N, CA, C and O atoms as a MOPAC input file, in Angstrom:
PM7 MOZYME 1SCF
protein

 N      3.19700 1    -5.85200 1    16.44700 1
 C      2.35000 1    -6.72000 1    15.78500 1
 C      0.99900 1    -6.99000 1    16.51300 1
 O      0.98600 1    -7.45100 1    17.65400 1
 N      0.01500 1    -6.73300 1    15.91600 1
 C     -1.18400 1    -6.90200 1    16.52800 1
 C     -1.66700 1    -8.41000 1    16.94000 1
 O     -1.83400 1    -9.30500 1    16.11200 1
 N     -1.83800 1    -8.53200 1    18.15900 1
 C     -2.09800 1    -9.87400 1    18.82800 1
 C     -3.61500 1   -10.29900 1    18.35200 1
 O     -4.41500 1    -9.51900 1    17.83700 1
 N     -3.84200 1   -11.64100 1    18.61500 1
 C     -5.04900 1   -12.45400 1    18.33800 1
 C     -6.02300 1   -11.68300 1    19.31300 1
 O     -7.14900 1   -11.33000 1    18.96300 1
 N     -5.47100 1   -11.44400 1    20.61400 1
 C     -6.43900 1   -10.97400 1    21.63000 1
 C     -6.90700 1    -9.57000 1    21.24000 1
 O     -8.07000 1    -9.21000 1    21.42200 1
 N     -5.84400 1    -8.68700 1    20.62900 1
 C     -6.28700 1    -7.31400 1    20.22100 1
 C     -7.55300 1    -7.60300 1    19.35400 1
 O     -8.63400 1    -7.07100 1    19.60600 1
 N     -7.36800 1    -8.45100 1    18.34700 1
 C     -8.36900 1    -8.64800 1    17.55600 1
 C     -9.65300 1    -8.92200 1    17.92700 1
 O    -10.65200 1    -8.36800 1    17.46800 1
 N     -9.62400 1    -9.91500 1    18.89000 1
 C    -10.79600 1   -10.62600 1    19.51000 1
 C    -11.44000 1    -9.15800 1    20.08300 1
 O    -12.57900 1    -8.85900 1    19.72700 1
 N    -10.81100 1    -8.41500 1    20.82200 1
 C    -11.31700 1    -7.23300 1    21.53700 1
 C    -12.04700 1    -6.26200 1    20.43900 1
 O    -13.18900 1    -5.81600 1    20.54900 1
 N    -11.30100 1    -6.07200 1    19.54700 1
 C    -11.58400 1    -5.22400 1    18.62400 1
 C    -12.93300 1    -5.61900 1    17.99700 1
 O    -13.68200 1    -4.68700 1    17.70500 1
 N    -13.36700 1    -6.94600 1    17.73800 1
 C    -14.53700 1    -7.36500 1    17.19000 1
 C    -15.61000 1    -6.94200 1    17.94500 1
 O    -16.63000 1    -6.43900 1    17.47300 1
 N    -15.35400 1    -7.17100 1    19.29200 1
 C    -16.61100 1    -6.71400 1    20.20700 1
 C    -16.67000 1    -5.23800 1    19.98600 1
 O    -17.83300 1    -4.85600 1    19.85900 1
 N    -15.71500 1    -4.22500 1    19.89400 1
 C    -16.10500 1    -2.74600 1    19.68800 1
 C    -16.68500 1    -2.27300 1    18.32200 1
 O    -17.42100 1    -1.28700 1    18.26900 1
 N    -16.36400 1    -2.94500 1    17.28900 1
 C    -16.51300 1    -2.69000 1    16.00700 1
 C    -18.21100 1    -2.31200 1    15.74500 1
 O    -19.15500 1    -3.06300 1    15.99000 1
 N    -18.27100 1    -1.00800 1    15.21200 1
 C    -19.53400 1    -0.92700 1    14.77800 1
 C    -19.64800 1    -1.30900 1    13.10200 1
 O    -19.10500 1    -0.62800 1    12.23200 1
 N    -20.30200 1    -2.29200 1    12.88900 1
 C    -20.42100 1    -2.78200 1    11.53400 1
 C    -21.21800 1    -2.11200 1    10.41900 1
 O    -21.10900 1    -2.28500 1     9.20500 1
 N    -22.23400 1    -1.12400 1    11.25000 1
 C    -23.22100 1    -0.38300 1    10.62800 1
 C    -23.95400 1    -0.95800 1     9.42300 1
 O    -24.02700 1    -2.17800 1     9.28100 1
 N    -24.43700 1    -0.21000 1     8.65300 1
 C    -25.40000 1    -1.00700 1     7.62400 1
 C    -24.50800 1    -1.71000 1     6.40600 1
 O    -24.90700 1    -2.56700 1     5.61800 1
 N    -23.42700 1    -1.21500 1     6.46300 1
 C    -22.36900 1    -1.82300 1     5.29700 1
 C    -22.13600 1    -3.20100 1     5.32500 1
 O    -21.95900 1    -3.78900 1     4.25800 1
 N    -22.11000 1    -3.82500 1     6.43100 1
 C    -21.98700 1    -5.27800 1     6.46800 1
 C    -23.15900 1    -5.83300 1     7.43100 1
 O    -23.23200 1    -5.71000 1     8.65300 1
 N    -24.13400 1    -6.53400 1     6.47600 1
 C    -25.54300 1    -7.09800 1     7.18600 1
 C    -24.91000 1    -8.07600 1     8.35900 1
 O    -23.79800 1    -8.59400 1     8.25900 1
 N    -25.63600 1    -8.21400 1     9.28200 1
 C    -25.26000 1    -9.37900 1    10.49900 1
 C    -24.83400 1   -10.77400 1     9.86000 1
 O    -23.85900 1   -11.36800 1    10.32000 1
 N    -25.45600 1   -11.21400 1     8.96200 1
 C    -25.24000 1   -12.49300 1     8.37600 1
 C    -24.01100 1   -12.57300 1     7.74900 1
 O    -23.54600 1   -13.71000 1     7.67200 1
 N    -23.28700 1   -11.56400 1     7.22400 1
 C    -22.13500 1   -11.24500 1     6.57000 1
 C    -20.91700 1   -10.88900 1     7.49900 1
 O    -19.82200 1   -10.63200 1     6.99900 1
 N    -21.12600 1   -10.87500 1     8.89800 1
 C    -19.94600 1   -10.46900 1     9.63100 1
 C    -19.28800 1   -11.65000 1    10.22000 1
 O    -19.39400 1   -12.00700 1    11.39300 1
 N    -18.44400 1   -12.35000 1     9.08800 1
 C    -17.65800 1   -13.42600 1     9.29900 1
 C    -16.28500 1   -13.10300 1     9.08900 1
 O    -15.91100 1   -12.30500 1     8.22900 1
 N    -15.40600 1   -13.82300 1    10.00100 1
 C    -13.92400 1   -13.41000 1     9.82700 1
 C    -13.18500 1   -14.58700 1     9.41600 1
 O    -13.25800 1   -15.64900 1    10.03400 1
 N    -12.49100 1   -14.41900 1     8.40700 1
 C    -11.73600 1   -15.41800 1     8.06200 1
 C    -10.52500 1   -15.95300 1     8.74400 1
 O    -10.48500 1   -17.16200 1     8.97300 1
 N     -9.59800 1   -15.23500 1     9.07100 1
 C     -8.34500 1   -15.44300 1     9.81500 1
 C     -7.93300 1   -14.23900 1    10.59500 1
 O     -8.19400 1   -13.13700 1    10.11200 1
 N     -7.32500 1   -14.31800 1    11.73500 1
 C     -6.72800 1   -13.09100 1    12.39900 1
 C     -5.55900 1   -12.44200 1    11.41700 1
 O     -5.11400 1   -11.33300 1    11.71200 1
 N     -5.12900 1   -13.05200 1    10.39600 1
 C     -3.86700 1   -12.31400 1     9.64700 1
 C     -4.77600 1   -11.51100 1     8.51200 1
 O     -4.29900 1   -10.60200 1     7.83200 1
 N     -6.04300 1   -11.93300 1     8.41000 1
 C     -6.62400 1   -11.24200 1     7.36900 1
 C     -6.85500 1    -9.58700 1     7.81500 1
 O     -6.53500 1    -8.66400 1     7.06600 1
 N     -7.43400 1    -9.40500 1     9.09300 1
 C     -7.21300 1    -8.03000 1    10.02200 1
 C     -6.05300 1    -7.59700 1     9.77700 1
 O     -5.96300 1    -6.50900 1     9.20900 1
 N     -4.93600 1    -8.27900 1    10.11100 1
 C     -3.46300 1    -7.61300 1    10.11200 1
 C     -3.31200 1    -7.26100 1     8.61800 1
 O     -2.87800 1    -6.13100 1     8.39000 1
 N     -3.62300 1    -8.11200 1     7.48100 1
 C     -3.49300 1    -7.42000 1     6.12500 1
 C     -4.19800 1    -6.25100 1     5.94000 1
 O     -3.60800 1    -5.30400 1     5.42000 1
 N     -5.42300 1    -6.13400 1     6.29100 1
 C     -6.02000 1    -4.92500 1     5.97000 1
 C     -5.80100 1    -3.70100 1     6.98000 1
 O     -6.22800 1    -2.57800 1     6.71200 1
 N     -5.19500 1    -3.95900 1     8.01200 1
 C     -4.52500 1    -2.97300 1     8.78700 1
 C     -3.40100 1    -2.38000 1     8.01400 1
 O     -3.28300 1    -1.18000 1     7.76500 1
 N     -2.57700 1    -3.33900 1     7.65300 1
 C     -1.21000 1    -2.69100 1     6.75500 1
 C     -1.76400 1    -2.07700 1     5.48200 1
 O     -1.20300 1    -1.03900 1     5.13100 1
 N     -2.77700 1    -2.52900 1     4.71000 1
 C     -3.30400 1    -1.48800 1     3.80800 1
 C     -3.78000 1    -0.20200 1     4.09500 1
 O     -3.51300 1     0.78200 1     3.40500 1
 N     -4.59700 1    -0.18600 1     5.26900 1
 C     -5.06500 1     1.17800 1     5.69700 1
 C     -3.74000 1     2.12100 1     6.01000 1
 O     -3.57900 1     3.28700 1     5.64800 1
 N     -2.92600 1     1.38000 1     6.70400 1
 C     -1.82300 1     1.97700 1     7.21900 1
 C     -0.83900 1     3.06800 1     6.23100 1
 O     -0.21900 1     4.07900 1     6.55900 1
 N     -0.99100 1     2.41800 1     4.95300 1
 C     -0.24500 1     3.13900 1     3.91700 1
 C     -1.03900 1     4.21200 1     3.16400 1
 O     -0.49100 1     5.00500 1     2.39800 1
 N     -2.32200 1     4.20200 1     3.40800 1
 C     -3.02900 1     5.16700 1     2.86900 1
 C     -2.95100 1     6.67900 1     3.35900 1
 O     -2.50700 1     6.88400 1     4.48900 1
 N     -3.27100 1     7.51700 1     2.74100 1
 C     -3.10700 1     9.06600 1     3.30600 1
 C     -4.65300 1     9.21000 1     4.00500 1
 O     -5.70200 1     8.79700 1     3.51200 1
 N     -4.50100 1     9.82900 1     5.13300 1
 C     -5.63100 1     9.91500 1     5.95600 1
 C     -6.26700 1    11.35400 1     5.65600 1
 O     -5.49500 1    12.26200 1     5.34800 1
 N     -7.41300 1    11.55900 1     5.72000 1
 C     -8.07700 1    12.86900 1     5.57600 1
 C     -8.95600 1    13.02300 1     6.57300 1
 O     -9.10100 1    12.14300 1     7.42200 1
 N     -9.66200 1    14.18800 1     6.58600 1
 C    -10.51100 1    14.70300 1     7.63600 1
 C    -12.08000 1    13.99800 1     7.61300 1
 O    -12.77900 1    13.71200 1     8.58500 1
 N    -12.37600 1    13.82500 1     6.16400 1
 C    -13.67100 1    13.31700 1     5.92600 1
 C    -13.76600 1    12.02900 1     5.33800 1
 O    -12.83800 1    11.66200 1     4.61800 1
 N    -14.84200 1    11.20600 1     5.55000 1
 C    -15.13700 1     9.69100 1     5.25400 1
 C    -15.42000 1    10.06200 1     3.73800 1
 O    -15.91700 1    11.08600 1     3.27000 1
 N    -14.93600 1     8.88000 1     3.09500 1
 C    -15.04300 1     9.07400 1     1.48300 1
 C    -15.41200 1     7.37500 1     1.23700 1
 O    -15.20600 1     6.42000 1     1.98700 1
 N    -16.01300 1     7.43200 1    -0.07500 1
 C    -16.18400 1     6.09800 1    -0.56600 1
 C    -15.97900 1     6.36300 1    -2.16900 1
 O    -16.57700 1     7.26200 1    -2.76000 1
 N    -15.05900 1     5.46600 1    -2.79500 1
 C    -15.10100 1     5.96400 1    -4.37400 1
 C    -15.98500 1     5.10000 1    -5.10700 1
 O    -15.97200 1     5.20500 1    -6.33300 1
 N    -16.84100 1     4.16300 1    -4.50100 1
 C    -17.55600 1     3.10100 1    -5.34400 1
 C    -16.91900 1     2.16400 1    -5.66100 1
 O    -17.54900 1     1.35100 1    -6.33800 1
 N    -15.64400 1     1.86100 1    -5.39800 1
 C    -14.87400 1     0.52400 1    -5.67100 1
 C    -15.09900 1    -0.48100 1    -4.52400 1
 O    -15.70900 1    -0.10100 1    -3.52500 1
 N    -14.65200 1    -1.70300 1    -4.61200 1
 C    -14.66900 1    -2.58300 1    -3.52300 1
 C    -13.50500 1    -2.71300 1    -2.67300 1
 O    -12.58200 1    -3.44500 1    -3.03000 1
 N    -13.46300 1    -2.12400 1    -1.66800 1
 C    -12.12600 1    -1.90200 1    -0.80800 1
 C    -11.66000 1    -3.12600 1    -0.58700 1
 O    -10.47700 1    -3.30400 1    -0.87700 1
 N    -12.41800 1    -4.24800 1    -0.04100 1
 C    -11.89200 1    -5.33100 1     0.36300 1
 C    -11.28000 1    -6.15400 1    -0.84300 1
 O    -10.34500 1    -6.93100 1    -0.65100 1
 N    -11.82800 1    -5.96200 1    -2.07000 1
 C    -11.19900 1    -6.63900 1    -3.24200 1
 C     -9.74000 1    -6.03600 1    -3.39900 1
 O     -8.76100 1    -6.76200 1    -3.57100 1
 N     -9.67000 1    -4.71900 1    -3.33000 1
 C     -8.32500 1    -3.88300 1    -3.56600 1
 C     -7.44600 1    -4.65000 1    -2.60500 1
 O     -6.49400 1    -5.24500 1    -3.11000 1
 N     -7.62200 1    -4.73100 1    -1.27600 1
 C     -6.83500 1    -5.38500 1    -0.23200 1
 C     -6.54300 1    -6.86500 1    -0.68000 1
 O     -5.41200 1    -7.32600 1    -0.82900 1
 N     -7.68900 1    -7.52200 1    -0.86600 1
 C     -7.41800 1    -8.86200 1    -1.12700 1
 C     -6.29600 1    -9.09700 1    -2.52200 1
 O     -5.29200 1    -9.80400 1    -2.43900 1
 N     -6.63200 1    -8.49700 1    -3.52800 1
 C     -5.63100 1    -8.52600 1    -4.72300 1
 C     -4.09000 1    -8.23400 1    -4.20700 1
 O     -3.16300 1    -8.98400 1    -4.51400 1
 N     -3.94100 1    -7.18900 1    -3.47800 1
 C     -2.53800 1    -6.54600 1    -3.15200 1
 C     -2.06900 1    -7.59500 1    -2.23700 1
 O     -0.86500 1    -7.83900 1    -2.31800 1
 N     -2.78700 1    -8.30400 1    -1.34100 1
 C     -2.27200 1    -9.25400 1    -0.16100 1
 C     -2.11700 1   -10.70100 1    -0.81700 1
 O     -1.37900 1   -11.54600 1    -0.31000 1
 N     -2.86800 1   -10.93700 1    -1.99100 1
 C     -2.95600 1   -12.46800 1    -2.39800 1
 C     -3.56200 1   -13.21600 1    -1.49000 1
 O     -3.06100 1   -14.28000 1    -1.12700 1
 N     -4.80700 1   -12.72500 1    -0.96700 1
 C     -5.46900 1   -13.52100 1     0.25600 1
 C     -6.80900 1   -13.18100 1     0.20300 1
 O     -7.01100 1   -12.10000 1    -0.35200 1
 N     -7.85900 1   -13.80600 1     0.63600 1
 C     -9.07800 1   -13.51400 1     0.59100 1
 C     -9.21400 1   -12.69700 1     2.12800 1
 O     -8.56900 1   -13.04100 1     3.11900 1
 N    -10.00600 1   -11.76600 1     2.10100 1
 C    -10.26400 1   -10.75200 1     3.31700 1
 C    -11.69500 1   -10.67600 1     3.14900 1
 O    -12.23700 1   -10.59200 1     2.04700 1
 N    -12.42200 1   -10.71300 1     4.48100 1
 C    -13.81400 1   -10.24700 1     4.54100 1
 C    -13.93800 1    -8.79100 1     4.90500 1
 O    -13.14100 1    -8.11700 1     5.55700 1
 N    -14.90500 1    -8.48500 1     4.44900 1
 C    -15.41200 1    -7.14100 1     4.55900 1
 C    -15.40500 1    -6.84600 1     6.33200 1
 O    -14.95600 1    -5.83400 1     6.87200 1
 N    -15.92900 1    -7.83600 1     6.90600 1
 C    -15.59900 1    -7.69000 1     8.33200 1
 C    -14.37300 1    -7.56600 1     8.92200 1
 O    -14.18000 1    -6.82500 1     9.88500 1
 N    -13.33700 1    -8.39600 1     8.29400 1
 C    -12.05900 1    -8.15200 1     8.55500 1
 C    -11.52900 1    -6.70900 1     8.27800 1
 O    -10.69500 1    -6.16100 1     8.99900 1
 N    -12.00100 1    -6.23200 1     7.34200 1
 C    -11.82100 1    -4.71100 1     6.96300 1
 C    -12.19800 1    -3.97200 1     7.94300 1
 O    -11.33200 1    -3.19300 1     8.34200 1
 N    -13.50600 1    -3.93600 1     8.64000 1
 C    -14.03200 1    -3.03500 1     9.59600 1
 C    -13.25600 1    -3.26000 1    10.87300 1
 O    -12.94300 1    -2.29300 1    11.56900 1
 N    -12.97600 1    -4.32700 1    11.16400 1
 C    -12.21800 1    -4.78700 1    12.40700 1
 C    -10.78800 1    -3.86800 1    12.17200 1
 O    -10.51200 1    -3.00900 1    13.01000 1
 N     -9.99800 1    -4.06600 1    11.12600 1
 C     -8.77400 1    -3.38800 1    11.10700 1
 C     -8.87000 1    -1.93500 1    11.29000 1
 O     -8.01200 1    -1.25800 1    11.85700 1
 N    -10.13300 1    -1.42100 1    10.69700 1
 C    -10.08800 1     0.03900 1    10.76500 1
 C    -10.46800 1     0.30000 1    12.26600 1
 O    -10.06100 1     1.33100 1    12.80100 1
 N    -11.23500 1    -0.60300 1    12.96400 1
 C    -11.50000 1    -0.29600 1    14.20900 1
 C     -9.90300 1    -0.14300 1    15.32300 1
 O     -9.72700 1     0.57900 1    16.30400 1
 N     -9.16100 1    -0.92500 1    14.80100 1
 C     -7.70100 1    -1.19800 1    15.39700 1
 C     -6.80500 1    -0.18200 1    15.04400 1
 O     -5.79600 1    -0.01700 1    15.73000 1
 N     -7.04600 1     0.56700 1    14.00800 1
 C     -6.15000 1     1.41500 1    13.52500 1
 C     -6.25700 1     2.96400 1    14.25000 1
 O     -7.27700 1     3.64800 1    14.16200 1
 N     -5.24200 1     3.32100 1    14.85300 1
 C     -5.52900 1     4.63600 1    15.41700 1
 C     -5.90400 1     5.90500 1    14.81900 1
 O     -6.45300 1     6.84400 1    15.39600 1
 N     -5.47900 1     5.82200 1    13.35400 1
 C     -5.91300 1     7.07000 1    12.75200 1
 C     -7.03100 1     6.99200 1    11.56500 1
 O     -7.20400 1     7.88400 1    10.73400 1
 N     -7.75900 1     5.77100 1    11.63300 1
 C     -8.71100 1     5.35000 1    10.83700 1
 C    -10.04000 1     5.50500 1    11.46100 1
 O    -10.14400 1     5.04500 1    12.59800 1
 N    -11.21800 1     6.14300 1    10.86100 1
 C    -12.64000 1     6.27200 1    11.48600 1
 C    -13.51800 1     5.88200 1    10.28600 1
 O    -13.17600 1     5.84500 1     9.10500 1
 N    -14.67100 1     5.61100 1    10.80100 1
 C    -15.74800 1     5.41000 1     9.76600 1
 C    -16.38900 1     3.80200 1     9.71900 1
 O    -15.96900 1     2.91400 1    10.46100 1
 N    -17.23000 1     3.65100 1     8.94100 1
 C    -17.75900 1     2.43100 1     8.87300 1
 C    -17.75400 1     1.99800 1     7.53400 1
 O    -17.89800 1     2.80700 1     6.61800 1
 N    -17.57700 1     0.60900 1     7.31100 1
 C    -17.42500 1     0.03800 1     5.92200 1
 C    -18.72700 1     0.18800 1     5.07200 1
 O    -19.82400 1    -0.31100 1     5.32400 1
 N    -18.39700 1     0.93900 1     4.06400 1
 C    -16.84400 1     1.21000 1     3.35500 1
 C    -16.62800 1     2.33800 1     3.28800 1
 O    -15.87800 1     2.67700 1     2.37200 1
 N    -17.13600 1     3.34600 1     4.14300 1
 C    -16.56600 1     4.71200 1     4.20200 1
 C    -15.62600 1     4.95800 1     5.15900 1
 O    -15.94500 1     4.58100 1     6.28600 1
 N    -14.38900 1     5.56500 1     5.02100 1
 C    -13.35600 1     5.49100 1     5.88700 1
 C    -12.85000 1     7.03100 1     5.59800 1
 O    -13.14900 1     7.73200 1     4.63100 1
 N    -12.02300 1     7.35000 1     6.67900 1
 C    -11.11800 1     8.71300 1     6.24000 1
 C     -9.88800 1     8.66500 1     5.54000 1
 O     -8.86300 1     9.23400 1     5.91400 1
 N    -10.00900 1     7.96000 1     4.49100 1
 C     -8.73900 1     7.85000 1     3.73200 1
 C     -9.08700 1     8.46700 1     2.11200 1
 O    -10.20500 1     8.53000 1     1.60000 1
 N     -7.93400 1     8.83700 1     1.57100 1
 C     -8.05000 1     9.60800 1     0.37100 1
 C     -8.70700 1     8.68700 1    -0.70400 1
 O     -8.53100 1     7.46900 1    -0.73700 1
 N     -9.37000 1     9.28600 1    -1.45200 1
 C     -9.76300 1     8.38400 1    -2.92400 1
 C     -8.55500 1     7.96700 1    -3.56500 1
 O     -8.51900 1     6.83500 1    -4.04500 1
 N     -7.41400 1     8.83100 1    -3.65100 1
 C     -6.31700 1     8.27800 1    -4.38900 1
 C     -5.59700 1     7.36600 1    -3.59100 1
 O     -4.90400 1     7.76300 1    -2.65500 1
 N     -5.72100 1     6.00300 1    -3.92900 1
 C     -5.31200 1     4.99300 1    -2.84300 1
 C     -3.71300 1     4.99100 1    -3.31400 1
 O     -3.39200 1     5.25900 1    -4.47100 1
 N     -2.87300 1     4.69800 1    -2.40600 1
 C     -1.72800 1     4.33700 1    -2.61400 1
 C     -1.22100 1     2.83000 1    -2.59400 1
 O     -1.49100 1     2.07700 1    -1.65800 1
 N     -0.54700 1     2.48600 1    -3.57600 1
 C     -0.36000 1     0.78300 1    -3.27700 1
 C      0.85500 1     0.61800 1    -2.32300 1
 O      2.01400 1     1.01800 1    -2.43700 1
 N      0.24800 1    -0.07800 1    -1.36800 1
 C      1.27600 1    -0.42500 1    -0.18100 1
 C      2.35200 1    -1.25300 1    -0.63600 1
 O      2.11500 1    -2.12200 1    -1.47500 1
 N      3.55700 1    -1.08000 1    -0.16200 1
 C      4.83200 1    -2.12700 1    -0.39900 1
 C      4.42200 1    -3.41100 1    -0.02900 1
 O      3.65000 1    -3.57200 1     0.91600 1
 N      4.90400 1    -4.41700 1    -0.74100 1
 C      4.62300 1    -5.72600 1    -0.34800 1
 C      5.40000 1    -6.17200 1     0.94300 1
 O      5.10600 1    -7.17000 1     1.60100 1
 N      6.33100 1    -5.38900 1     1.19400 1
 C      7.47100 1    -5.79900 1     2.43300 1
 C      6.20800 1    -5.74100 1     3.52200 1
 O      6.17700 1    -6.70600 1     4.28600 1
 N      5.19700 1    -4.77100 1     3.69000 1
 C      4.28600 1    -4.95300 1     4.83700 1
 C      3.78800 1    -6.08800 1     5.17100 1
 O      3.36400 1    -6.27600 1     6.31100 1
 N      3.75900 1    -7.13400 1     4.11700 1
 C      3.20500 1    -8.62800 1     4.44700 1
 C      4.21500 1    -9.69000 1     4.93400 1
 O      3.98800 1   -10.87900 1     5.15700 1
 N      5.38200 1    -9.00900 1     5.05200 1
 C      6.47500 1    -9.99500 1     5.15900 1
 C      6.22400 1   -10.80300 1     6.57800 1
 O      6.55700 1   -11.98500 1     6.66400 1
 N      5.75000 1   -10.25400 1     7.44500 1
 C      5.50600 1   -10.92100 1     8.94700 1
 C      4.15500 1   -11.35000 1     9.19100 1
 O      3.68400 1   -11.41800 1    10.32700 1
 N      3.38200 1   -11.70500 1     7.90600 1
 C      1.88800 1   -12.13900 1     7.99200 1
 C      1.85900 1   -13.36000 1     7.20900 1
 O      1.75200 1   -13.33800 1     5.98300 1
 N      1.96400 1   -14.55100 1     7.97400 1
 C      2.04200 1   -15.92000 1     7.31600 1
 C      0.96000 1   -16.01900 1     6.12700 1
 O      1.24100 1   -16.37100 1     4.98200 1
 N     -0.28100 1   -15.66300 1     6.56400 1
 C     -1.50700 1   -15.95400 1     5.43600 1
 C     -1.39500 1   -15.10500 1     4.21000 1
 O     -1.98600 1   -15.34700 1     3.15800 1
 N     -0.67800 1   -14.19800 1     4.40000 1
 C     -0.41200 1   -13.08400 1     2.93700 1
 C      0.24500 1   -14.06600 1     1.85200 1
 O      1.05600 1   -14.94200 1     2.15200 1
 N     -0.20100 1   -13.80900 1     0.57700 1
 C      0.33600 1   -14.53900 1    -0.51000 1
 C     -0.07300 1   -15.90000 1    -0.32700 1
 O      0.68900 1   -16.72100 1    -0.83700 1
 N     -0.95300 1   -16.29700 1     0.19500 1
 C     -1.38400 1   -17.79000 1     0.17100 1
 C     -2.27500 1   -18.31300 1    -0.85200 1
 O     -2.36700 1   -19.48800 1    -1.21000 1
 N     -2.98900 1   -17.20100 1    -1.32500 1
 C     -4.02900 1   -17.68400 1    -2.50200 1
 C     -3.83100 1   -16.69900 1    -3.57600 1
 O     -4.44700 1   -15.65200 1    -3.77400 1
 N     -2.74700 1   -17.28500 1    -4.31000 1
 C     -2.18900 1   -16.37400 1    -5.53700 1
 C     -3.07500 1   -16.04500 1    -6.49100 1
 O     -2.81700 1   -15.08900 1    -7.22100 1
 N     -4.17600 1   -16.71700 1    -6.64100 1
 C     -5.40900 1   -16.50700 1    -7.87200 1
 C     -6.03100 1   -15.13400 1    -7.39100 1
 O     -6.75000 1   -14.55100 1    -8.20300 1
 N     -5.79800 1   -14.48800 1    -5.98600 1
 C     -6.38800 1   -13.11200 1    -5.97200 1
 C     -5.15600 1   -12.28100 1    -6.13000 1
 O     -5.39400 1   -11.13300 1    -6.50300 1
 N     -3.92000 1   -12.57100 1    -5.94300 1
 C     -2.50300 1   -11.75000 1    -6.29700 1
 C     -2.66600 1   -11.53800 1    -7.80000 1
 O     -2.45500 1   -10.44000 1    -8.31400 1
 N     -3.08400 1   -12.72700 1    -8.56600 1
 C     -3.04000 1   -12.50200 1   -10.07300 1
 C     -4.02000 1   -11.41600 1   -10.64400 1
 O     -3.92200 1   -10.99600 1   -11.79800 1
 N     -5.00900 1   -10.97700 1    -9.71800 1
 C     -5.97500 1    -9.94200 1   -10.08900 1
 C     -5.30700 1    -8.66500 1    -9.80400 1
 O     -5.79600 1    -7.63800 1   -10.27500 1
 N     -4.32000 1    -8.61700 1    -9.13700 1
 C     -3.89100 1    -7.17000 1    -8.58700 1
 C     -3.49900 1    -6.37800 1    -9.73400 1
 O     -2.87000 1    -6.93800 1   -10.63200 1
 N     -3.85600 1    -4.84700 1    -9.84400 1
 C     -3.59500 1    -3.90900 1   -10.95400 1
 C     -3.12800 1    -2.91500 1   -10.45900 1
 O     -3.92000 1    -2.16000 1    -9.89600 1
 N     -1.61500 1    -2.54100 1   -10.49000 1
 C     -1.03600 1    -1.51500 1    -9.89600 1
 C     -1.64900 1    -0.12000 1   -10.30700 1
 O     -1.73600 1     0.86500 1    -9.57400 1
 N     -2.14100 1    -0.24800 1   -11.88700 1
 C     -2.78700 1     0.89900 1   -12.34900 1
 C     -4.14900 1     1.34400 1   -11.58200 1
 O     -4.68900 1     2.39600 1   -11.92200 1
 N     -4.68500 1     0.57500 1   -10.58500 1
 C     -5.65800 1     1.06600 1    -9.95600 1
 C     -5.46900 1     2.02100 1    -8.62500 1
 O     -6.33500 1     2.54200 1    -7.92200 1
 N     -4.06800 1     2.06400 1    -8.53000 1
 C     -3.53800 1     3.03700 1    -7.62300 1
 C     -2.94400 1     4.43000 1    -8.11200 1
 O     -2.31900 1     4.52900 1    -9.16800 1
 N     -3.20300 1     5.54000 1    -7.22100 1
 C     -2.75800 1     6.64200 1    -7.89100 1
 C     -1.08200 1     6.70000 1    -7.70400 1
 O     -0.35400 1     7.21500 1    -8.55300 1
 N     -0.66000 1     6.17900 1    -6.64300 1
 C      0.77000 1     5.97700 1    -6.36900 1
 C      1.21400 1     4.79500 1    -5.79300 1
 O      0.38900 1     3.90900 1    -5.56900 1
 N      2.60400 1     4.60900 1    -5.46800 1
 C      2.88700 1     3.38400 1    -4.84200 1
 C      3.76600 1     3.88300 1    -3.72700 1
 O      4.36900 1     4.95500 1    -3.77100 1
 N      3.79400 1     3.07400 1    -2.77300 1
 C      4.44200 1     3.25800 1    -1.49600 1
 C      6.18700 1     3.00600 1    -1.61700 1
 O      6.58900 1     1.92700 1    -2.05200 1
 N      6.92300 1     3.82000 1    -1.30100 1
 C      8.27400 1     3.76500 1    -1.69700 1
 C      9.02500 1     2.97800 1    -0.48000 1
 O     10.23700 1     2.77000 1    -0.53400 1

């Protein structure tokens, strides 16, 4: 499990780029970084950075049933050993994989804001994690 200290150190290293203006570099809760990390972990990694024009953070929020800031997503990418890029362009396939909700079982803040989960649409994913 990623510790709060790991997250604090990653915040210092994260290059937010132009994708997240300085005023918007707000972090909601350490669990939001853990949520985004789990979402990234389920995705197919590729060699080039891509962005399909959709809101990555919204897709993560709806899957996890919890608000996640773009800054939290950027920090999760910094922490993940196989993810690189700057928000919103990362080295993941445009054919997103719907992660298993089991990935959220050890993250207390997941599924705490069910109005987000109600907006989750599995059809927005190319496939589901088994």
